[in-house]
Biopython code that builds the backbone (N, CA, C, O; Angstrom):
import numpy as np
from Bio.PDB.StructureBuilder import StructureBuilder

atoms = [
    (1, "MET", "N", (0.908, -1.276, -0.359)),
    (1, "MET", "CA", (-0.181, -0.292, 0.049)),
    (1, "MET", "C", (0.746, 1.230, 0.047)),
    (1, "MET", "O", (1.724, 1.194, 0.794)),
    (2, "LYS", "N", (0.560, 2.353, -0.603)),
    (2, "LYS", "CA", (1.149, 3.881, -0.839)),
    (2, "LYS", "C", (1.061, 4.004, 0.498)),
    (2, "LYS", "O", (0.236, 3.558, 1.296)),
    (3, "PRO", "N", (2.388, 4.926, 0.687)),
    (3, "PRO", "CA", (2.145, 5.795, 2.001)),
    (3, "PRO", "C", (0.813, 6.807, 1.834)),
    (3, "PRO", "O", (0.099, 6.957, 2.826)),
    (4, "HIS", "N", (0.520, 7.411, 0.747)),
    (4, "HIS", "CA", (-0.599, 8.637, 0.968)),
    (4, "HIS", "C", (-2.297, 7.523, 1.212)),
    (4, "HIS", "O", (-3.285, 7.645, 1.936)),
    (5, "ASP", "N", (-1.891, 6.583, 0.241)),
    (5, "ASP", "CA", (-3.545, 5.764, 0.565)),
    (5, "ASP", "C", (-3.744, 5.440, 2.004)),
    (5, "ASP", "O", (-4.849, 5.545, 2.537)),
    (6, "GLN", "N", (-2.657, 5.041, 2.643)),
    (6, "GLN", "CA", (-2.555, 4.682, 3.993)),
    (6, "GLN", "C", (-2.844, 5.553, 4.676)),
    (6, "GLN", "O", (-3.796, 5.401, 5.443)),
    (7, "PHE", "N", (-2.204, 6.641, 4.645)),
    (7, "PHE", "CA", (-2.266, 8.350, 5.489)),
    (7, "PHE", "C", (-3.967, 8.583, 5.435)),
    (7, "PHE", "O", (-4.738, 8.747, 6.381)),
    (8, "ALA", "N", (-4.264, 8.533, 3.907)),
    (8, "ALA", "CA", (-5.956, 8.531, 3.489)),
    (8, "ALA", "C", (-6.682, 7.855, 4.293)),
    (8, "ALA", "O", (-7.403, 8.450, 5.094)),
    (9, "LYS", "N", (-6.649, 6.758, 4.252)),
    (9, "LYS", "CA", (-7.337, 5.946, 4.693)),
    (9, "LYS", "C", (-7.677, 6.124, 6.569)),
    (9, "LYS", "O", (-8.780, 6.225, 7.107)),
    (10, "ASN", "N", (-6.195, 6.109, 7.278)),
    (10, "ASN", "CA", (-6.517, 6.340, 8.478)),
    (10, "ASN", "C", (-6.994, 7.912, 8.982)),
    (10, "ASN", "O", (-7.271, 8.159, 10.156)),
    (11, "TYR", "N", (-7.022, 8.569, 8.270)),
    (11, "TYR", "CA", (-7.403, 10.200, 8.381)),
    (11, "TYR", "C", (-8.916, 9.479, 8.571)),
    (11, "TYR", "O", (-9.444, 9.186, 9.643)),
    (12, "LEU", "N", (-9.343, 9.321, 7.504)),
    (12, "LEU", "CA", (-11.062, 9.212, 7.534)),
    (12, "LEU", "C", (-10.967, 8.440, 8.390)),
    (12, "LEU", "O", (-11.987, 8.430, 9.079)),
    (13, "GLU", "N", (-10.166, 7.706, 8.732)),
    (13, "GLU", "CA", (-10.791, 6.318, 9.956)),
    (13, "GLU", "C", (-11.166, 7.331, 10.831)),
    (13, "GLU", "O", (-12.333, 7.721, 10.870)),
    (14, "GLN", "N", (-10.090, 7.903, 11.699)),
    (14, "GLN", "CA", (-10.119, 9.088, 12.759)),
    (14, "GLN", "C", (-11.046, 10.022, 12.572)),
    (14, "GLN", "O", (-11.572, 10.622, 13.510)),
    (15, "LEU", "N", (-11.322, 10.223, 11.337)),
    (15, "LEU", "CA", (-12.810, 11.547, 11.750)),
    (15, "LEU", "C", (-13.754, 10.858, 11.597)),
    (15, "LEU", "O", (-14.681, 11.640, 11.810)),
    (16, "LEU", "N", (-14.247, 9.758, 11.334)),
    (16, "LEU", "CA", (-15.278, 9.057, 10.661)),
    (16, "LEU", "C", (-15.807, 7.877, 12.218)),
    (16, "LEU", "O", (-16.935, 7.417, 12.391)),
    (17, "SER", "N", (-14.891, 7.716, 12.895)),
    (17, "SER", "CA", (-14.918, 6.906, 13.815)),
    (17, "SER", "C", (-15.724, 7.299, 14.780)),
    (17, "SER", "O", (-16.356, 6.447, 15.403)),
    (18, "PRO", "N", (-15.856, 8.709, 15.094)),
    (18, "PRO", "CA", (-16.947, 8.559, 16.241)),
    (18, "PRO", "C", (-18.762, 8.679, 16.173)),
    (18, "PRO", "O", (-19.658, 8.879, 16.994)),
    (19, "LEU", "N", (-18.648, 8.381, 14.402)),
    (19, "LEU", "CA", (-19.854, 9.189, 13.880)),
    (19, "LEU", "C", (-20.933, 7.589, 13.669)),
    (19, "LEU", "O", (-22.139, 7.453, 13.871)),
    (20, "GLY", "N", (-19.730, 6.409, 13.120)),
    (20, "GLY", "CA", (-20.268, 5.365, 13.370)),
    (20, "GLY", "C", (-19.215, 4.234, 12.969)),
    (20, "GLY", "O", (-18.155, 4.089, 13.578)),
    (21, "ILE", "N", (-19.466, 3.731, 12.276)),
    (21, "ILE", "CA", (-18.465, 2.462, 11.860)),
    (21, "ILE", "C", (-17.620, 1.837, 10.597)),
    (21, "ILE", "O", (-18.011, 1.249, 9.588)),
    (22, "VAL", "N", (-16.323, 2.193, 11.049)),
    (22, "VAL", "CA", (-15.503, 2.585, 9.797)),
    (22, "VAL", "C", (-15.092, 1.076, 9.919)),
    (22, "VAL", "O", (-14.948, 0.519, 11.007)),
    (23, "GLU", "N", (-14.921, 0.483, 8.741)),
    (23, "GLU", "CA", (-14.183, -0.671, 7.725)),
    (23, "GLU", "C", (-12.867, -0.314, 6.904)),
    (23, "GLU", "O", (-12.879, 0.237, 5.803)),
    (24, "ILE", "N", (-12.065, -0.593, 7.396)),
    (24, "ILE", "CA", (-10.409, -0.399, 6.067)),
    (24, "ILE", "C", (-10.317, -2.104, 5.344)),
    (24, "ILE", "O", (-10.491, -3.241, 5.784)),
    (25, "SER", "N", (-10.056, -1.680, 4.408)),
    (25, "SER", "CA", (-9.774, -2.504, 3.508)),
    (25, "SER", "C", (-10.569, -3.642, 2.892)),
    (25, "SER", "O", (-10.130, -4.703, 2.450)),
    (26, "LYS", "N", (-12.211, -3.083, 2.964)),
    (26, "LYS", "CA", (-13.025, -4.281, 3.385)),
    (26, "LYS", "C", (-12.879, -5.040, 2.163)),
    (26, "LYS", "O", (-12.469, -4.482, 1.146)),
    (27, "GLU", "N", (-13.233, -6.478, 2.183)),
    (27, "GLU", "CA", (-13.891, -7.270, 0.853)),
    (27, "GLU", "C", (-14.870, -7.031, 0.886)),
    (27, "GLU", "O", (-15.555, -6.543, 1.785)),
    (28, "VAL", "N", (-15.176, -7.450, -0.457)),
    (28, "VAL", "CA", (-16.630, -7.019, -1.233)),
    (28, "VAL", "C", (-16.712, -8.244, -2.146)),
    (28, "VAL", "O", (-15.967, -8.710, -3.008)),
    (29, "SER", "N", (-17.703, -8.533, -1.719)),
    (29, "SER", "CA", (-18.163, -10.248, -3.160)),
    (29, "SER", "C", (-19.033, -8.782, -4.485)),
    (29, "SER", "O", (-19.696, -7.750, -4.381)),
    (30, "ASP", "N", (-18.319, -9.805, -5.790)),
    (30, "ASP", "CA", (-18.358, -9.231, -6.553)),
    (30, "ASP", "C", (-17.744, -9.931, -7.645)),
    (30, "ASP", "O", (-18.217, -10.921, -8.204)),
    (31, "GLU", "N", (-16.793, -9.426, -7.884)),
    (31, "GLU", "CA", (-15.313, -10.516, -8.171)),
    (31, "GLU", "C", (-14.633, -10.137, -6.910)),
    (31, "GLU", "O", (-14.971, -9.059, -6.422)),
    (32, "THR", "N", (-13.646, -10.905, -6.242)),
    (32, "THR", "CA", (-13.481, -10.523, -4.838)),
    (32, "THR", "C", (-12.059, -9.507, -5.021)),
    (32, "THR", "O", (-10.978, -9.496, -5.608)),
    (33, "ARG", "N", (-12.856, -8.713, -4.116)),
    (33, "ARG", "CA", (-11.922, -7.014, -4.166)),
    (33, "ARG", "C", (-12.389, -6.495, -2.945)),
    (33, "ARG", "O", (-13.486, -6.612, -2.399)),
    (34, "GLN", "N", (-11.276, -5.850, -2.583)),
    (34, "GLN", "CA", (-11.437, -5.039, -1.090)),
    (34, "GLN", "C", (-11.705, -3.444, -1.354)),
    (34, "GLN", "O", (-11.011, -2.991, -2.265)),
    (35, "ILE", "N", (-12.231, -2.889, -0.976)),
    (35, "ILE", "CA", (-12.542, -1.665, -1.253)),
    (35, "ILE", "C", (-11.669, -0.269, 0.265)),
    (35, "ILE", "O", (-11.092, -0.545, 1.317)),
    (36, "ASP", "N", (-11.903, 0.734, -0.195)),
    (36, "ASP", "CA", (-10.745, 1.369, 0.799)),
    (36, "ASP", "C", (-10.844, 1.316, 1.879)),
    (36, "ASP", "O", (-10.189, 0.812, 2.791)),
    (37, "LEU", "N", (-12.431, 2.319, 1.729)),
    (37, "LEU", "CA", (-13.017, 2.381, 3.604)),
    (37, "LEU", "C", (-14.663, 1.905, 3.501)),
    (37, "LEU", "O", (-14.838, 1.794, 2.288)),
    (38, "PHE", "N", (-15.420, 1.708, 3.903)),
    (38, "PHE", "CA", (-16.658, 1.530, 4.169)),
    (38, "PHE", "C", (-17.261, 1.648, 5.825)),
    (38, "PHE", "O", (-16.891, 1.119, 6.873)),
    (39, "PHE", "N", (-18.409, 2.647, 5.475)),
    (39, "PHE", "CA", (-18.745, 3.619, 6.878)),
    (39, "PHE", "C", (-20.081, 3.255, 6.538)),
    (39, "PHE", "O", (-20.640, 3.138, 5.448)),
    (40, "SER", "N", (-20.564, 3.067, 7.998)),
    (40, "SER", "CA", (-22.285, 2.629, 8.198)),
    (40, "SER", "C", (-22.347, 4.386, 9.963)),
    (40, "SER", "O", (-21.765, 4.666, 11.011)),
    (41, "PRO", "N", (-23.204, 4.791, 9.278)),
    (41, "PRO", "CA", (-23.725, 5.836, 10.492)),
    (41, "PRO", "C", (-23.908, 4.924, 11.429)),
    (41, "PRO", "O", (-24.187, 3.742, 11.229)),
    (42, "ASN", "N", (-23.697, 5.657, 12.859)),
    (42, "ASN", "CA", (-24.556, 5.584, 13.737)),
    (42, "ASN", "C", (-26.108, 7.147, 13.356)),
    (42, "ASN", "O", (-26.458, 8.152, 12.737)),
    (43, "PRO", "N", (-26.357, 6.260, 14.224)),
    (43, "PRO", "CA", (-28.111, 7.210, 14.166)),
    (43, "PRO", "C", (-27.908, 8.948, 14.957)),
    (43, "PRO", "O", (-27.270, 9.157, 15.989)),
    (44, "GLU", "N", (-28.566, 9.898, 14.216)),
    (44, "GLU", "CA", (-28.598, 11.189, 14.243)),
    (44, "GLU", "C", (-26.892, 11.730, 15.148)),
    (44, "GLU", "O", (-27.156, 12.269, 16.223)),
    (45, "PRO", "N", (-25.888, 11.680, 14.962)),
    (45, "PRO", "CA", (-24.810, 11.959, 15.355)),
    (45, "PRO", "C", (-24.401, 13.510, 14.897)),
    (45, "PRO", "O", (-24.990, 13.516, 13.816)),
    (46, "ASN", "N", (-23.847, 14.703, 14.983)),
    (46, "ASN", "CA", (-23.878, 15.725, 14.816)),
    (46, "ASN", "C", (-22.761, 15.561, 13.477)),
    (46, "ASN", "O", (-21.650, 15.136, 13.794)),
    (47, "ARG", "N", (-22.960, 15.825, 12.232)),
    (47, "ARG", "CA", (-21.642, 15.921, 11.664)),
    (47, "ARG", "C", (-21.651, 17.079, 10.843)),
    (47, "ARG", "O", (-21.064, 16.897, 9.776)),
    (48, "ASP", "N", (-22.244, 18.482, 11.038)),
    (48, "ASP", "CA", (-21.695, 19.723, 10.428)),
    (48, "ASP", "C", (-20.710, 20.200, 10.478)),
    (48, "ASP", "O", (-20.540, 21.285, 9.920)),
    (49, "TYR", "N", (-19.726, 19.593, 11.140)),
    (49, "TYR", "CA", (-18.469, 20.262, 11.634)),
    (49, "TYR", "C", (-17.452, 19.434, 10.250)),
    (49, "TYR", "O", (-16.378, 19.814, 9.782)),
    (50, "LEU", "N", (-18.031, 18.589, 9.995)),
    (50, "LEU", "CA", (-16.772, 17.871, 8.659)),
    (50, "LEU", "C", (-17.200, 18.774, 7.398)),
    (50, "LEU", "O", (-16.415, 18.866, 6.455)),
    (51, "GLY", "N", (-18.801, 19.640, 7.365)),
    (51, "GLY", "CA", (-18.935, 20.061, 5.733)),
    (51, "GLY", "C", (-19.077, 18.983, 4.694)),
    (51, "GLY", "O", (-19.667, 18.023, 5.190)),
    (52, "LEU", "N", (-18.863, 18.855, 3.866)),
    (52, "LEU", "CA", (-19.566, 18.099, 2.778)),
    (52, "LEU", "C", (-18.973, 17.009, 3.366)),
    (52, "LEU", "O", (-19.829, 16.155, 3.138)),
    (53, "LEU", "N", (-17.778, 16.249, 4.185)),
    (53, "LEU", "CA", (-17.297, 14.943, 4.101)),
    (53, "LEU", "C", (-18.941, 14.455, 5.373)),
    (53, "LEU", "O", (-19.583, 13.420, 5.551)),
    (54, "GLY", "N", (-18.977, 15.282, 5.717)),
    (54, "GLY", "CA", (-20.224, 15.110, 6.684)),
    (54, "GLY", "C", (-21.873, 15.002, 6.058)),
    (54, "GLY", "O", (-22.831, 14.549, 6.684)),
    (55, "ARG", "N", (-21.889, 15.449, 4.916)),
    (55, "ARG", "CA", (-22.767, 15.333, 4.229)),
    (55, "ARG", "C", (-22.977, 13.793, 3.288)),
    (55, "ARG", "O", (-23.852, 12.927, 3.269)),
    (56, "ILE", "N", (-22.044, 13.947, 2.766)),
    (56, "ILE", "CA", (-21.209, 12.410, 1.959)),
    (56, "ILE", "C", (-21.449, 11.277, 3.087)),
    (56, "ILE", "O", (-21.645, 10.124, 2.703)),
    (57, "VAL", "N", (-21.441, 11.491, 4.082)),
    (57, "VAL", "CA", (-21.674, 10.335, 5.317)),
    (57, "VAL", "C", (-23.066, 9.862, 6.136)),
    (57, "VAL", "O", (-23.177, 9.109, 7.104)),
    (58, "LEU", "N", (-24.057, 10.577, 5.393)),
    (58, "LEU", "CA", (-25.115, 10.746, 6.172)),
    (58, "LEU", "C", (-25.738, 9.476, 6.328)),
    (58, "LEU", "O", (-26.444, 9.238, 7.308)),
    (59, "ASN", "N", (-25.413, 8.206, 4.955)),
    (59, "ASN", "CA", (-25.631, 7.197, 5.061)),
    (59, "ASN", "C", (-24.495, 6.476, 5.039)),
    (59, "ASN", "O", (-23.370, 6.868, 5.348)),
    (60, "THR", "N", (-25.012, 4.792, 4.446)),
    (60, "THR", "CA", (-23.901, 3.971, 4.208)),
    (60, "THR", "C", (-23.279, 4.204, 3.082)),
    (60, "THR", "O", (-23.902, 4.182, 2.021)),
    (61, "VAL", "N", (-21.632, 4.526, 3.150)),
    (61, "VAL", "CA", (-21.076, 4.839, 1.947)),
    (61, "VAL", "C", (-19.686, 3.678, 2.051)),
    (61, "VAL", "O", (-19.265, 3.080, 3.041)),
    (62, "LEU", "N", (-19.286, 3.655, 0.874)),
    (62, "LEU", "CA", (-18.012, 3.021, 0.092)),
    (62, "LEU", "C", (-17.073, 4.647, -0.303)),
    (62, "LEU", "O", (-17.731, 5.506, -0.891)),
    (63, "ILE", "N", (-15.705, 4.942, 0.018)),
    (63, "ILE", "CA", (-15.023, 5.811, -0.078)),
    (63, "ILE", "C", (-13.936, 4.997, -0.394)),
    (63, "ILE", "O", (-13.597, 4.052, 0.319)),
    (64, "GLU", "N", (-13.195, 5.415, -1.751)),
    (64, "GLU", "CA", (-11.389, 5.203, -2.088)),
    (64, "GLU", "C", (-11.206, 6.440, -2.287)),
    (64, "GLU", "O", (-12.001, 7.089, -2.966)),
    (65, "PRO", "N", (-10.189, 6.947, -1.762)),
    (65, "PRO", "CA", (-9.583, 8.195, -1.688)),
    (65, "PRO", "C", (-8.801, 8.363, -2.943)),
    (65, "PRO", "O", (-9.148, 9.274, -3.696)),
    (66, "TYR", "N", (-7.747, 7.574, -3.286)),
    (66, "TYR", "CA", (-7.291, 7.690, -4.170)),
    (66, "TYR", "C", (-7.349, 6.725, -5.196)),
    (66, "TYR", "O", (-6.508, 5.827, -5.208)),
    (67, "ARG", "N", (-8.195, 6.784, -6.029)),
    (67, "ARG", "CA", (-8.538, 5.444, -7.554)),
    (67, "ARG", "C", (-6.948, 5.576, -8.236)),
    (67, "ARG", "O", (-6.150, 4.642, -8.321)),
    (68, "ASN", "N", (-6.706, 7.059, -8.718)),
    (68, "ASN", "CA", (-5.520, 6.687, -9.173)),
    (68, "ASN", "C", (-5.031, 8.194, -9.274)),
    (68, "ASN", "O", (-5.374, 9.318, -9.642)),
    (69, "PRO", "N", (-3.349, 7.004, -8.341)),
    (69, "PRO", "CA", (-2.725, 7.790, -7.242)),
    (69, "PRO", "C", (-1.929, 8.803, -8.009)),
    (69, "PRO", "O", (-1.736, 8.554, -9.199)),
    (70, "PRO", "N", (-1.445, 9.893, -7.513)),
    (70, "PRO", "CA", (-0.886, 10.766, -8.078)),
    (70, "PRO", "C", (0.577, 10.912, -8.138)),
    (70, "PRO", "O", (1.182, 10.909, -7.067)),
    (71, "ASN", "N", (1.310, 11.055, -9.372)),
    (71, "ASN", "CA", (2.505, 11.182, -9.569)),
    (71, "ASN", "C", (2.967, 12.413, -8.680)),
    (71, "ASN", "O", (2.319, 13.158, -7.946)),
    (72, "ARG", "N", (4.725, 12.350, -9.102)),
    (72, "ARG", "CA", (5.148, 13.200, -8.395)),
    (72, "ARG", "C", (5.197, 14.884, -8.820)),
    (72, "ARG", "O", (5.375, 15.874, -8.110)),
    (73, "SER", "N", (4.969, 14.751, -10.228)),
    (73, "SER", "CA", (4.395, 16.269, -10.821)),
    (73, "SER", "C", (3.382, 16.624, -10.210)),
    (73, "SER", "O", (3.431, 17.710, -9.632)),
    (74, "GLU", "N", (2.092, 15.781, -10.142)),
    (74, "GLU", "CA", (1.173, 16.397, -9.366)),
    (74, "GLU", "C", (0.638, 17.035, -7.965)),
    (74, "GLU", "O", (-0.401, 17.626, -7.671)),
    (75, "ILE", "N", (1.990, 16.596, -7.104)),
    (75, "ILE", "CA", (1.901, 16.747, -5.920)),
    (75, "ILE", "C", (3.056, 17.697, -5.880)),
    (75, "ILE", "O", (4.223, 17.636, -6.268)),
    (76, "ARG", "N", (2.007, 18.987, -5.013)),
    (76, "ARG", "CA", (2.870, 20.402, -4.641)),
    (76, "ARG", "C", (3.488, 20.575, -3.442)),
    (76, "ARG", "O", (4.105, 21.615, -3.209)),
]
sb = StructureBuilder()
sb.init_structure("model")
sb.init_model(0)
sb.init_chain("A")
sb.init_seg("    ")
for serial, (resi, resn, name, xyz) in enumerate(atoms, 1):
    if name == "N":
        sb.init_residue(resn, " ", resi, " ")
    sb.init_atom(name, np.array(xyz, "f"), 0.0, 1.0, " ", f" {name:<3s}", serial, name[0])
structure = sb.get_structure()
């Protein structure tokens, strides 16, 4: 796993764990694959402080922060 991918997963886990259940590298059945992050929200937590992310996680959601990782020239 690339360092930026691990960082994103850990960061999102820390942000979202007070609001619900977070599962990192969860296997899904389709063709056996893993998703980066699976989040299932607790009922009625306050998500306003997360802005757009708070609205994204109103319901159960799959998150993959880096579908195509950036190369060196794209990172500043």
